[in-house]
C-alpha positions in Angstrom: -72.4 55.4 294.9 -74.8 55.5 297.8 -75.4 58.8 300.0 -72.1 58.6 301.9 -70.0 58.6 298.7 -69.2 54.6 298.9 -69.2 52.7 295.6 -72.3 50.0 295.4 -72.2 47.0 293.5 -73.9 47.4 290.5 -74.3 46.4 286.8 -74.7 48.6 283.5 -76.3 47.3 280.7 -77.0 49.6 277.5 -76.7 52.6 279.6 -79.3 51.4 282.6 -78.1 51.0 285.8 -79.2 48.3 288.2 -78.1 47.6 291.8 -77.1 44.1 292.5 -78.7 42.3 295.2 -76.8 41.1 298.0 -78.6 38.5 300.2 -77.2 36.0 302.5 -79.2 33.1 304.4 -79.1 30.4 306.6 -81.0 27.7 305.4 -80.3 24.8 308.0 -78.6 24.5 311.4 -78.8 20.6 313.3 -76.9 19.2 316.0 -75.7 16.0 315.4 -77.6 14.9 318.5 -80.3 16.2 320.5 -78.0 15.4 323.9 -74.8 15.0 325.2 -73.3 14.2 328.7 -71.6 17.5 330.3 -68.1 17.9 328.8 -68.4 15.8 325.5 -68.3 17.6 322.2 -71.1 18.1 319.8 -70.8 18.9 316.3 -73.2 21.7 314.8 -73.7 21.7 310.8 -75.1 25.2 309.8 -75.8 25.7 306.1 -75.4 29.3 304.6 -76.6 30.2 300.9 -76.1 33.0 298.9 -79.6 34.4 297.7 -78.1 37.5 296.0 -76.7 38.2 292.3 -72.8 38.5 293.0 -70.4 36.4 294.5 -69.6 37.0 298.2 -66.0 36.5 299.8 -65.2 35.9 303.3 -68.6 35.3 304.8 -68.6 34.9 308.1 -71.0 32.3 310.1 -71.5 32.0 313.8 -73.3 29.5 315.9 -74.6 29.9 319.3 -76.3 27.7 322.3 -78.8 30.0 324.0 -77.2 33.1 322.6 -73.7 31.8 324.1 -71.0 31.7 321.1 -70.1 28.2 320.1 -67.5 29.6 317.4 -67.3 31.6 314.2 -66.4 30.4 310.7 -65.3 31.7 307.6 -66.7 30.5 304.1 -63.8 31.8 301.5 -66.5 32.1 298.7 -70.0 31.8 297.9 -71.5 32.1 294.5 -75.0 33.3 293.8 -77.5 30.5 294.3 -74.8 28.1 296.0 -74.8 27.1 299.5 -72.2 25.4 301.7 -72.4 23.6 304.9 -69.9 24.5 307.8 -69.4 22.5 310.9 -68.8 23.9 314.3 -67.6 21.8 317.1 -69.2 22.6 320.6 -67.4 21.5 323.9 -70.1 21.4 326.4 -67.9 21.6 329.2 -69.4 25.4 330.2 -72.8 24.2 329.9 -74.9 23.3 332.9 -76.1 19.7 333.2 -79.9 19.3 333.1 -80.6 22.0 330.9 -81.9 22.1 327.0 -80.2 24.5 325.1 -81.2 26.0 321.9 -79.3 26.1 318.9 -78.9 29.0 316.6 -76.6 30.2 313.2 -76.1 33.4 312.1 -74.8 34.8 308.8 -73.0 38.4 309.0 -74.7 40.4 306.9 -72.7 41.9 303.8 -73.0 45.6 303.1 -76.3 46.8 301.3 -77.6 43.3 302.3 -81.4 44.5 302.8 -83.4 41.3 303.6 -82.0 40.4 306.9 -84.9 38.3 308.1 -83.2 35.0 307.1 -79.5 35.7 308.4 -80.3 34.0 311.7 -81.7 30.2 312.1 -82.9 29.0 315.4 -83.6 25.1 315.2 -82.8 22.4 317.3 -82.4 21.7 320.9 -79.6 19.9 323.2 -80.1 18.6 326.5 -77.1 18.3 328.6 -77.4 15.3 330.8 -75.4 14.5 334.1 -72.7 12.1 333.1 -74.2 8.5 333.6 -77.9 9.4 333.1 -78.3 6.7 330.7 -82.1 6.7 330.6 -82.5 10.8 330.5 -85.0 10.8 333.6 -82.7 13.5 335.5 -81.1 11.1 338.1 -78.3 8.4 337.8 -79.7 5.2 339.7 -80.1 1.4 339.3 -82.1 2.0 335.9 -79.2 3.6 334.5 -76.7 0.7 335.6 -79.1 -1.9 334.3 -79.0 -0.1 330.8 -75.3 -0.1 330.7 -75.1 -3.7 331.9 -77.6 -4.7 329.1 -75.3 -3.3 326.6 -72.0 -4.3 328.3 -69.2 -5.5 325.7 -71.0 -3.9 322.9 -70.0 -1.4 320.0 -72.0 0.4 317.2 -73.6 -1.8 315.0 -74.4 -4.9 317.9 -77.9 -5.6 318.3 -77.5 -4.6 321.9 -75.6 -1.7 321.6 -77.1 1.6 323.5 -75.4 4.9 322.8 -76.5 6.4 325.8 -74.5 3.3 327.8 -71.6 4.6 325.9 -71.1 6.9 329.0 -67.5 8.2 328.1 -67.9 8.2 324.5 -65.1 6.0 323.4 -67.5 3.8 321.1 -67.9 0.8 323.4 -69.5 0.0 326.4 -67.4 -1.4 329.1 -66.0 -1.9 332.4 -65.1 2.1 332.1 -68.5 2.9 331.6 -70.1 1.2 334.6 -67.5 2.4 336.9 -68.2 5.9 335.8 -72.2 5.2 336.2 -71.3 3.9 339.5 -69.3 7.1 340.6 -72.4 9.4 339.9 -74.6 7.2 341.4 -77.3 9.2 343.0 -76.3 12.4 340.8 -79.7 14.4 340.1 -81.1 17.1 338.4 
């Protein structure tokens, strides 16, 4: 037991006591795309790894944008040397347009974990754009309309497809994308 009388994870072999190492780490955090129109949903993948010597249960993983909580997920079980990737859904409605947000993930330490330096990983930025800002220059103007028109009547896989011109995110560039861009004409950061 430790100095507070709590039982410590350990192994005994031929009468020798060995405390088992407990160590969790975030090894990767990545958004599905480095930009979003305000109000769109982004997927954030975070990979956690058990670098310790015992099975960990109920591993808590959190994702953030600039320190704001995106969400909390639980990994039910993680064997030694095993890693799992969890996916967070970030609704960008509460984010401010025209800002770059830093994405991070954190795995909550387990009791007796001493290596805490790798429990948090900061990696990746997501820029929140004004709706209709197709070319990413901070203003909705004729240049954006030209890009929507150039991609008009396309879907992913089409040679003229422009993901940014799919302003409403429905998987096609159509009249709705053109109307939305016109509605936000002259909006600027």
